[in-house]
Every structure is written in C-alpha cells, then in structure tokens.
SEKE-736696 format. One record per residue: x, y, z of N, C-alpha, C in turn; residue in one letter. Coordinates in pm, whole numbers, plus 50000, padded with zeros to 5 digits. Layout:
BEGIN
<node n_c1="X" n_c2="Y" n_c3="Z" ca_c1="X" ca_c2="Y" ca_c3="Z" c_c1="X" c_c2="Y" c_c3="Z" resn="a"/>
...
//
This chain:
BEGIN
<node n_c1="92273" n_c2="13372" n_c3="15154" ca_c1="92218" ca_c2="13348" ca_c3="15237" c_c1="92083" c_c2="13382" c_c3="15116" resn="m"/>
<node n_c1="91941" n_c2="13344" n_c3="15212" ca_c1="91881" ca_c2="13286" ca_c3="15077" c_c1="91725" c_c2="13394" c_c3="15065" resn="n"/>
<node n_c1="91732" n_c2="13402" n_c3="14949" ca_c1="91625" ca_c2="13487" ca_c3="14922" c_c1="91539" c_c2="13574" c_c3="15055" resn="e"/>
<node n_c1="91457" n_c2="13453" n_c3="15126" ca_c1="91415" ca_c2="13561" ca_c3="15212" c_c1="91455" c_c2="13589" c_c3="15356" resn="e"/>
<node n_c1="91570" n_c2="13544" n_c3="15363" ca_c1="91635" ca_c2="13674" ca_c3="15413" c_c1="91711" c_c2="13739" c_c3="15443" resn="q"/>
<node n_c1="91802" n_c2="13782" n_c3="15280" ca_c1="91799" ca_c2="13940" ca_c3="15138" c_c1="91633" c_c2="13990" c_c3="15163" resn="l"/>
<node n_c1="91501" n_c2="14011" n_c3="15103" ca_c1="91404" ca_c2="14066" ca_c3="15159" c_c1="91364" c_c2="14122" c_c3="15209" resn="k"/>
<node n_c1="91424" n_c2="14060" n_c3="15425" ca_c1="91409" ca_c2="14100" ca_c3="15514" c_c1="91551" c_c2="14143" c_c3="15566" resn="e"/>
<node n_c1="91638" n_c2="14176" n_c3="15512" ca_c1="91752" ca_c2="14243" ca_c3="15513" c_c1="91712" c_c2="14437" c_c3="15382" resn="k"/>
<node n_c1="91675" n_c2="14409" n_c3="15296" ca_c1="91629" ca_c2="14511" ca_c3="15256" c_c1="91465" c_c2="14603" c_c3="15362" resn="i"/>
<node n_c1="91433" n_c2="14483" n_c3="15325" ca_c1="91366" ca_c2="14540" ca_c3="15460" c_c1="91390" c_c2="14690" c_c3="15550" resn="r"/>
<node n_c1="91499" n_c2="14606" n_c3="15620" ca_c1="91532" ca_c2="14623" ca_c3="15783" c_c1="91615" c_c2="14795" c_c3="15688" resn="h"/>
<node n_c1="91625" n_c2="14796" n_c3="15540" ca_c1="91739" ca_c2="14865" ca_c3="15530" c_c1="91670" c_c2="15010" c_c3="15508" resn="l"/>
<node n_c1="91528" n_c2="14927" n_c3="15425" ca_c1="91476" ca_c2="15043" ca_c3="15349" c_c1="91401" c_c2="15126" c_c3="15463" resn="y"/>
<node n_c1="91412" n_c2="14995" n_c3="15615" ca_c1="91376" ca_c2="15121" ca_c3="15815" c_c1="91437" c_c2="15199" c_c3="15813" resn="g"/>
<node n_c1="91592" n_c2="15194" n_c3="15829" ca_c1="91638" ca_c2="15281" ca_c3="15855" c_c1="91679" c_c2="15428" c_c3="15803" resn="e"/>
<node n_c1="91673" n_c2="15366" n_c3="15565" ca_c1="91623" ca_c2="15501" ca_c3="15475" c_c1="91497" c_c2="15622" c_c3="15551" resn="l"/>
<node n_c1="91452" n_c2="15537" n_c3="15585" ca_c1="91316" ca_c2="15633" ca_c3="15670" c_c1="91313" c_c2="15762" c_c3="15784" resn="l"/>
<node n_c1="91398" n_c2="15610" n_c3="15858" ca_c1="91483" ca_c2="15730" ca_c3="16040" c_c1="91552" c_c2="15829" c_c3="15964" resn="q"/>
<node n_c1="91667" n_c2="15784" n_c3="15883" ca_c1="91735" ca_c2="15897" ca_c3="15802" c_c1="91698" c_c2="16042" c_c3="15810" resn="e"/>
<node n_c1="91617" n_c2="16050" n_c3="15750" ca_c1="91496" ca_c2="16163" ca_c3="15670" c_c1="91452" c_c2="16181" c_c3="15783" resn="c"/>
<node n_c1="91410" n_c2="16216" n_c3="15919" ca_c1="91373" ca_c2="16185" ca_c3="16033" c_c1="91503" c_c2="16277" c_c3="16107" resn="k"/>
<node n_c1="91604" n_c2="16254" n_c3="16064" ca_c1="91700" ca_c2="16329" ca_c3="16184" c_c1="91757" c_c2="16147" c_c3="16314" resn="g"/>
<node n_c1="91828" n_c2="16153" n_c3="16346" ca_c1="91819" ca_c2="16087" ca_c3="16467" c_c1="91936" c_c2="16115" c_c3="16565" resn="r"/>
<node n_c1="91923" n_c2="16007" n_c3="16669" ca_c1="91977" ca_c2="16019" ca_c3="16836" c_c1="92140" c_c2="15994" c_c3="16750" resn="y"/>
<node n_c1="92268" n_c2="16062" n_c3="16831" ca_c1="92400" ca_c2="15962" ca_c3="16847" c_c1="92388" c_c2="15886" c_c3="16960" resn="l"/>
<node n_c1="92419" n_c2="15777" n_c3="16932" ca_c1="92491" ca_c2="15677" ca_c3="16953" c_c1="92345" c_c2="15580" c_c3="17060" resn="h"/>
<node n_c1="92239" n_c2="15637" n_c3="17037" ca_c1="92154" ca_c2="15555" ca_c3="17120" c_c1="92067" c_c2="15597" c_c3="17299" resn="n"/>
<node n_c1="92138" n_c2="15749" n_c3="17233" ca_c1="92090" ca_c2="15803" ca_c3="17398" c_c1="92005" c_c2="15901" c_c3="17455" resn="d"/>
<node n_c1="91938" n_c2="15928" n_c3="17279" ca_c1="91851" ca_c2="15997" ca_c3="17283" c_c1="91861" c_c2="16166" c_c3="17423" resn="n"/>
<node n_c1="91989" n_c2="16177" n_c3="17380" ca_c1="91982" ca_c2="16338" ca_c3="17400" c_c1="92089" c_c2="16424" c_c3="17300" resn="k"/>
<node n_c1="92155" n_c2="16344" n_c3="17234" ca_c1="92250" ca_c2="16405" ca_c3="17083" c_c1="92144" c_c2="16374" c_c3="16945" resn="h"/>
<node n_c1="92095" n_c2="16440" n_c3="16900" ca_c1="92026" ca_c2="16497" ca_c3="16799" c_c1="92111" c_c2="16525" c_c3="16671" resn="w"/>
<node n_c1="92031" n_c2="16439" n_c3="16558" ca_c1="92148" ca_c2="16553" ca_c3="16466" c_c1="92053" c_c2="16524" c_c3="16299" resn="h"/>
<node n_c1="92073" n_c2="16665" n_c3="16333" ca_c1="92023" ca_c2="16666" ca_c3="16163" c_c1="91981" c_c2="16521" c_c3="16026" resn="e"/>
<node n_c1="91899" n_c2="16508" n_c3="15923" ca_c1="91934" ca_c2="16392" ca_c3="15854" c_c1="92110" c_c2="16411" c_c3="15756" resn="p"/>
<node n_c1="92124" n_c2="16336" n_c3="15727" ca_c1="92271" ca_c2="16339" ca_c3="15656" c_c1="92223" c_c2="16257" c_c3="15567" resn="n"/>
<node n_c1="92255" n_c2="16333" n_c3="15483" ca_c1="92323" ca_c2="16313" ca_c3="15334" c_c1="92404" c_c2="16173" c_c3="15265" resn="g"/>
<node n_c1="92507" n_c2="16148" n_c3="15381" ca_c1="92625" ca_c2="16109" ca_c3="15326" c_c1="92546" c_c2="15975" c_c3="15397" resn="y"/>
<node n_c1="92558" n_c2="16008" n_c3="15491" ca_c1="92490" ca_c2="15783" ca_c3="15603" c_c1="92358" c_c2="15782" c_c3="15520" resn="y"/>
<node n_c1="92312" n_c2="15882" n_c3="15556" ca_c1="92204" ca_c2="15805" ca_c3="15364" c_c1="92210" c_c2="15730" c_c3="15258" resn="y"/>
<node n_c1="92322" n_c2="15732" n_c3="15217" ca_c1="92370" ca_c2="15732" ca_c3="15107" c_c1="92448" c_c2="15580" c_c3="15138" resn="y"/>
<node n_c1="92543" n_c2="15578" n_c3="15219" ca_c1="92613" ca_c2="15519" ca_c3="15242" c_c1="92440" c_c2="15388" c_c3="15255" resn="k"/>
<node n_c1="92352" n_c2="15386" n_c3="15371" ca_c1="92271" ca_c2="15325" ca_c3="15394" c_c1="92207" c_c2="15241" c_c3="15247" resn="l"/>
<node n_c1="92126" n_c2="15340" n_c3="15181" ca_c1="92124" ca_c2="15294" ca_c3="14965" c_c1="92175" c_c2="15232" c_c3="14916" resn="a"/>
<node n_c1="92334" n_c2="15237" n_c3="14933" ca_c1="92468" ca_c2="15134" ca_c3="14872" c_c1="92400" c_c2="15036" c_c3="14990" resn="e"/>
<node n_c1="92426" n_c2="15050" n_c3="15041" ca_c1="92348" ca_c2="14883" ca_c3="15110" c_c1="92296" c_c2="14818" c_c3="15062" resn="e"/>
<node n_c1="92140" n_c2="14893" n_c3="15012" ca_c1="92048" ca_c2="14863" ca_c3="15049" c_c1="92079" c_c2="14807" c_c3="14888" resn="l"/>
<node n_c1="92107" n_c2="14844" n_c3="14795" ca_c1="92113" ca_c2="14835" ca_c3="14666" c_c1="92246" c_c2="14679" c_c3="14669" resn="v"/>
<node n_c1="92348" n_c2="14708" n_c3="14734" ca_c1="92393" ca_c2="14560" ca_c3="14696" c_c1="92331" c_c2="14428" c_c3="14757" resn="d"/>
<node n_c1="92234" n_c2="14442" n_c3="14802" ca_c1="92199" ca_c2="14347" ca_c3="14897" c_c1="92080" c_c2="14289" c_c3="14689" resn="v"/>
<node n_c1="91985" n_c2="14388" n_c3="14733" ca_c1="91950" ca_c2="14333" ca_c3="14569" c_c1="92008" c_c2="14335" c_c3="14462" resn="a"/>
<node n_c1="92116" n_c2="14366" n_c3="14457" ca_c1="92230" ca_c2="14271" ca_c3="14347" c_c1="92218" c_c2="14132" c_c3="14419" resn="n"/>
<node n_c1="92256" n_c2="14149" n_c3="14544" ca_c1="92275" ca_c2="13973" ca_c3="14566" c_c1="92148" c_c2="13896" c_c3="14524" resn="e"/>
<node n_c1="92041" n_c2="13956" n_c3="14568" ca_c1="91889" ca_c2="13852" ca_c3="14563" c_c1="91892" c_c2="13832" c_c3="14397" resn="l"/>
<node n_c1="91961" n_c2="13962" n_c3="14261" ca_c1="91922" ca_c2="13912" ca_c3="14192" c_c1="92009" c_c2="13823" c_c3="14118" resn="y"/>
<node n_c1="92138" n_c2="13765" n_c3="14230" ca_c1="92164" ca_c2="13643" ca_c3="14193" c_c1="92170" c_c2="13561" c_c3="14155" resn="k"/>
<node n_c1="92035" n_c2="13562" n_c3="14227" ca_c1="91969" ca_c2="13424" ca_c3="14290" c_c1="91897" c_c2="13371" c_c3="14245" resn="l"/>
<node n_c1="91766" n_c2="13518" n_c3="14210" ca_c1="91662" ca_c2="13500" ca_c3="14145" c_c1="91592" c_c2="13599" c_c3="14067" resn="n"/>
<node n_c1="91653" n_c2="13537" n_c3="13880" ca_c1="91683" ca_c2="13648" ca_c3="13774" c_c1="91570" c_c2="13764" c_c3="13744" resn="h"/>
<node n_c1="91428" n_c2="13638" n_c3="13799" ca_c1="91264" ca_c2="13730" ca_c3="13750" c_c1="91330" c_c2="13847" c_c3="13853" resn="i"/>
<node n_c1="91436" n_c2="13950" n_c3="13886" ca_c1="91391" ca_c2="14088" ca_c3="13947" c_c1="91490" c_c2="14129" c_c3="13863" resn="f"/>
<node n_c1="91526" n_c2="14147" n_c3="13770" ca_c1="91591" ca_c2="14158" ca_c3="13739" c_c1="91638" c_c2="14294" c_c3="13663" resn="e"/>
<node n_c1="91475" n_c2="14359" n_c3="13618" ca_c1="91448" ca_c2="14501" ca_c3="13603" c_c1="91408" c_c2="14571" c_c3="13666" resn="l"/>
<node n_c1="91367" n_c2="14584" n_c3="13807" ca_c1="91353" ca_c2="14598" ca_c3="13922" c_c1="91472" c_c2="14701" c_c3="13968" resn="n"/>
<node n_c1="91566" n_c2="14547" n_c3="14018" ca_c1="91686" ca_c2="14589" ca_c3="13998" c_c1="91758" c_c2="14641" c_c3="13918" resn="v"/>
<node n_c1="91700" n_c2="14711" n_c3="13814" ca_c1="91796" ca_c2="14809" ca_c3="13713" c_c1="91734" c_c2="14932" c_c3="13779" resn="q"/>
<node n_c1="91610" n_c2="14985" n_c3="13780" ca_c1="91496" ca_c2="15032" ca_c3="13824" c_c1="91586" c_c2="15097" c_c3="13932" resn="h"/>
<node n_c1="91560" n_c2="15019" n_c3="14047" ca_c1="91677" ca_c2="15053" ca_c3="14181" c_c1="91828" c_c2="15111" c_c3="14171" resn="l"/>
<node n_c1="91867" n_c2="15090" n_c3="14049" ca_c1="92014" ca_c2="15128" ca_c3="14052" c_c1="91967" c_c2="15224" c_c3="13955" resn="n"/>
<node n_c1="91857" n_c2="15272" n_c3="13915" ca_c1="91938" ca_c2="15372" ca_c3="13853" c_c1="91906" c_c2="15501" c_c3="13970" resn="h"/>
<node n_c1="91778" n_c2="15502" n_c3="14077" ca_c1="91748" ca_c2="15551" ca_c3="14106" c_c1="91873" c_c2="15576" c_c3="14217" resn="t"/>
<node n_c1="91935" n_c2="15524" n_c3="14247" ca_c1="92070" ca_c2="15564" ca_c3="14368" c_c1="92130" c_c2="15606" c_c3="14273" resn="f"/>
<node n_c1="92135" n_c2="15600" n_c3="14142" ca_c1="92261" ca_c2="15665" ca_c3="14106" c_c1="92156" c_c2="15782" c_c3="14039" resn="g"/>
<node n_c1="92091" n_c2="15882" n_c3="13998" ca_c1="91986" ca_c2="15949" ca_c3="14023" c_c1="91989" c_c2="16049" c_c3="14142" resn="k"/>
<node n_c1="91878" n_c2="16022" n_c3="14191" ca_c1="91760" ca_c2="16012" ca_c3="14372" c_c1="91916" c_c2="16033" c_c3="14436" resn="e"/>
<node n_c1="91996" n_c2="15955" n_c3="14454" ca_c1="92000" ca_c2="15937" ca_c3="14591" c_c1="92195" c_c2="15941" c_c3="14614" resn="v"/>
<node n_c1="92244" n_c2="16021" n_c3="14508" ca_c1="92325" ca_c2="16104" ca_c3="14485" c_c1="92273" c_c2="16214" c_c3="14513" resn="e"/>
<node n_c1="92191" n_c2="16271" n_c3="14450" ca_c1="92173" ca_c2="16397" ca_c3="14511" c_c1="92152" c_c2="16448" c_c3="14623" resn="y"/>
<node n_c1="92072" n_c2="16283" n_c3="14689" ca_c1="92127" ca_c2="16372" ca_c3="14840" c_c1="92260" c_c2="16351" c_c3="14924" resn="v"/>
<node n_c1="92316" n_c2="16317" n_c3="14895" ca_c1="92420" ca_c2="16266" ca_c3="14946" c_c1="92565" c_c2="16418" c_c3="14868" resn="r"/>
<node n_c1="92492" n_c2="16510" n_c3="14770" ca_c1="92571" ca_c2="16573" ca_c3="14743" c_c1="92510" c_c2="16726" c_c3="14777" resn="d"/>
<node n_c1="92386" n_c2="16705" n_c3="14881" ca_c1="92358" ca_c2="16840" ca_c3="14879" c_c1="92422" c_c2="16858" c_c3="14999" resn="y"/>
<node n_c1="92399" n_c2="17006" n_c3="14994" ca_c1="92530" ca_c2="17093" ca_c3="15124" c_c1="92375" c_c2="17181" c_c3="15145" resn="n"/>
<node n_c1="92431" n_c2="17147" n_c3="15342" ca_c1="92381" ca_c2="17172" ca_c3="15386" c_c1="92374" c_c2="17401" c_c3="15399" resn="y"/>
<node n_c1="92299" n_c2="17516" n_c3="15420" ca_c1="92334" ca_c2="17632" ca_c3="15410" c_c1="92270" c_c2="17663" c_c3="15567" resn="e"/>
<node n_c1="92378" n_c2="17792" n_c3="15620" ca_c1="92382" ca_c2="17740" ca_c3="15788" c_c1="92284" c_c2="17864" c_c3="15774" resn="y"/>
<node n_c1="92306" n_c2="17924" n_c3="15918" ca_c1="92262" ca_c2="18135" ca_c3="15907" c_c1="92372" c_c2="18128" c_c3="15966" resn="e"/>
<node n_c1="92355" n_c2="18301" n_c3="15900" ca_c1="92469" ca_c2="18391" ca_c3="15956" c_c1="92485" c_c2="18378" c_c3="16039" resn="r"/>
<node n_c1="92665" n_c2="18323" n_c3="16052" ca_c1="92794" ca_c2="18325" ca_c3="16201" c_c1="92687" c_c2="18284" c_c3="16313" resn="g"/>
<node n_c1="92637" n_c2="18127" n_c3="16209" ca_c1="92652" ca_c2="18078" ca_c3="16310" c_c1="92684" c_c2="17930" c_c3="16302" resn="g"/>
<node n_c1="92612" n_c2="17838" n_c3="16381" ca_c1="92675" ca_c2="17699" ca_c3="16299" c_c1="92548" c_c2="17629" c_c3="16317" resn="m"/>
<node n_c1="92371" n_c2="17759" n_c3="16319" ca_c1="92231" ca_c2="17589" ca_c3="16306" c_c1="92203" c_c2="17659" c_c3="16129" resn="e"/>
<node n_c1="92198" n_c2="17499" n_c3="16111" ca_c1="92149" ca_c2="17520" ca_c3="16023" c_c1="91967" c_c2="17602" c_c3="15924" resn="i"/>
<node n_c1="92002" n_c2="17636" n_c3="15814" ca_c1="91792" ca_c2="17712" ca_c3="15838" c_c1="91735" c_c2="17623" c_c3="15804" resn="k"/>
<node n_c1="91625" n_c2="17635" n_c3="15832" ca_c1="91524" ca_c2="17532" ca_c3="15854" c_c1="91496" c_c2="17550" c_c3="15719" resn="t"/>
<node n_c1="91551" n_c2="17602" n_c3="15614" ca_c1="91498" ca_c2="17588" ca_c3="15416" c_c1="91542" c_c2="17532" c_c3="15401" resn="s"/>
<node n_c1="91658" n_c2="17499" n_c3="15419" ca_c1="91790" ca_c2="17427" ca_c3="15355" c_c1="91775" c_c2="17204" c_c3="15479" resn="s"/>
<node n_c1="91704" n_c2="17240" n_c3="15554" ca_c1="91641" ca_c2="17119" ca_c3="15655" c_c1="91543" c_c2="17072" c_c3="15539" resn="l"/>
<node n_c1="91400" n_c2="17112" n_c3="15511" ca_c1="91383" ca_c2="17083" ca_c3="15448" c_c1="91370" c_c2="17151" c_c3="15342" resn="n"/>
<node n_c1="91485" n_c2="17120" n_c3="15285" ca_c1="91489" ca_c2="17054" ca_c3="15119" c_c1="91553" c_c2="16926" c_c3="15098" resn="e"/>
<node n_c1="91660" n_c2="16896" n_c3="15261" ca_c1="91729" ca_c2="16775" ca_c3="15238" c_c1="91622" c_c2="16664" c_c3="15211" resn="m"/>
<node n_c1="91472" n_c2="16681" n_c3="15382" ca_c1="91442" ca_c2="16590" ca_c3="15357" c_c1="91391" c_c2="16609" c_c3="15259" resn="q"/>
<node n_c1="91324" n_c2="16685" n_c3="15155" ca_c1="91293" ca_c2="16661" ca_c3="15112" c_c1="91376" c_c2="16582" c_c3="15014" resn="s"/>
<node n_c1="91433" n_c2="16561" n_c3="14932" ca_c1="91490" ca_c2="16523" ca_c3="14827" c_c1="91553" c_c2="16361" c_c3="14946" resn="l"/>
<node n_c1="91526" n_c2="16381" n_c3="15033" ca_c1="91512" ca_c2="16166" ca_c3="15087" c_c1="91364" c_c2="16164" c_c3="15101" resn="m"/>
<node n_c1="91281" n_c2="16244" n_c3="15128" ca_c1="91167" ca_c2="16154" ca_c3="15107" c_c1="91098" c_c2="16118" c_c3="14891" resn="n"/>
<node n_c1="91193" n_c2="16244" n_c3="14817" ca_c1="91207" ca_c2="16127" ca_c3="14666" c_c1="91257" c_c2="16044" c_c3="14651" resn="k"/>
<node n_c1="91323" n_c2="16053" n_c3="14726" ca_c1="91401" ca_c2="15892" ca_c3="14712" c_c1="91384" c_c2="15749" c_c3="14784" resn="a"/>
<node n_c1="91361" n_c2="15829" n_c3="14885" ca_c1="91306" ca_c2="15659" ca_c3="14963" c_c1="91188" c_c2="15666" c_c3="14894" resn="s"/>
<node n_c1="91087" n_c2="15789" n_c3="14859" ca_c1="90881" ca_c2="15690" ca_c3="14770" c_c1="90963" c_c2="15616" c_c3="14628" resn="n"/>
<node n_c1="91119" n_c2="15627" n_c3="14584" ca_c1="91062" ca_c2="15535" ca_c3="14423" c_c1="91179" c_c2="15484" c_c3="14484" resn="q"/>
<node n_c1="91240" n_c2="15435" n_c3="14556" ca_c1="91335" ca_c2="15345" ca_c3="14639" c_c1="91149" c_c2="15250" c_c3="14619" resn="i"/>
<node n_c1="91092" n_c2="15277" n_c3="14754" ca_c1="90983" ca_c2="15209" ca_c3="14729" c_c1="90892" c_c2="15208" c_c3="14603" resn="k"/>
<node n_c1="90880" n_c2="15278" n_c3="14520" ca_c1="90826" ca_c2="15191" ca_c3="14419" c_c1="90933" c_c2="15067" c_c3="14340" resn="l"/>
<node n_c1="91015" n_c2="15109" n_c3="14373" ca_c1="91098" ca_c2="14971" ca_c3="14278" c_c1="91222" c_c2="14875" c_c3="14345" resn="d"/>
<node n_c1="91128" n_c2="14874" n_c3="14488" ca_c1="91147" ca_c2="14731" ca_c3="14543" c_c1="90946" c_c2="14654" c_c3="14566" resn="l"/>
<node n_c1="90884" n_c2="14740" n_c3="14524" ca_c1="90751" ca_c2="14662" ca_c3="14581" c_c1="90715" c_c2="14587" c_c3="14470" resn="y"/>
<node n_c1="90813" n_c2="14623" n_c3="14363" ca_c1="90736" ca_c2="14329" ca_c3="14288" c_c1="90878" c_c2="14299" c_c3="14332" resn="q"/>
<node n_c1="90957" n_c2="14377" n_c3="14390" ca_c1="91016" ca_c2="14227" ca_c3="14433" c_c1="90963" c_c2="14256" c_c3="14603" resn="i"/>
<node n_c1="90951" n_c2="14320" n_c3="14696" ca_c1="90919" ca_c2="14269" ca_c3="14819" c_c1="90744" c_c2="14241" c_c3="14845" resn="l"/>
<node n_c1="90614" n_c2="14314" n_c3="14743" ca_c1="90560" ca_c2="14353" ca_c3="14781" c_c1="90507" c_c2="14428" c_c3="14841" resn="g"/>
<node n_c1="90382" n_c2="14459" n_c3="14887" ca_c1="90439" ca_c2="14583" ca_c3="14976" c_c1="90506" c_c2="14636" c_c3="15062" resn="d"/>
<node n_c1="90595" n_c2="14734" n_c3="15094" ca_c1="90734" ca_c2="14723" ca_c3="15185" c_c1="90616" c_c2="14784" c_c3="15320" resn="v"/>
<node n_c1="90592" n_c2="14651" n_c3="15381" ca_c1="90530" ca_c2="14654" ca_c3="15523" c_c1="90635" c_c2="14684" c_c3="15668" resn="n"/>
<node n_c1="90663" n_c2="14812" n_c3="15688" ca_c1="90743" ca_c2="14842" ca_c3="15780" c_c1="90682" c_c2="14883" c_c3="15914" resn="l"/>
//
C-alpha cells in the first residue's frame, strides 16, 4: 500500500471507532442493536495502530506521532478493553451509568487518537 492508501485506511478505521462508541447493529439487519463493546473497540484501535506503524515505515517524518498513538493505545484504549459493564440486579440489562462510563472512556480514547492523528492526516474529516 502507498502512503495515501494507508491514510485512507486510518480514516476508515477511525470512523469505525467513533461508530463503536455509539453501539452498532449486529449483522447489518437494523434489528439487533448491540451496546458499545470494549474488546471490539480495542481490536479496531489495534488495527489502526498497525496501519499507522506501516505508514511510519514508509515515511519516518511521522515517528513522533506514531509514538504518541502507540502510547494512547497502551493507556487509554486498554482502559476501554478492560472495562466491565455492571448489570441490573437479577437481569441481563446493563446499568445506564455503566453504559455511560463505557461511552465516556471510548470518547476520551477517540479524542486522544484524533489528536495523535492530526499531524499525520491533517483534520480527520469523517
């Protein structure tokens, strides 16, 4: 892949991260909504970091930005992955406060990733 293709893939993955913060429909059927998933978010971010590392191999000017992105991944994104939902007593429904906390962690990580990507991509227009 060339530099522009890698940048486009990073934009796409960042868009998927933002979508995961809101939750998603399973199987694209618009019937089965799934709450934000920390592990899925982590795997998307991991792929984004891998693509950024590939970009760095092509153009070493991005070294500091990729280092910041790796730091964000190791800190903020791992908090998201490790967060466990709390459930209502006797049920399978997630507590609203717990869902809000997960979304807050995801939004914080996504905002930091956006800052890390700014020097690589310019404004992350999605």
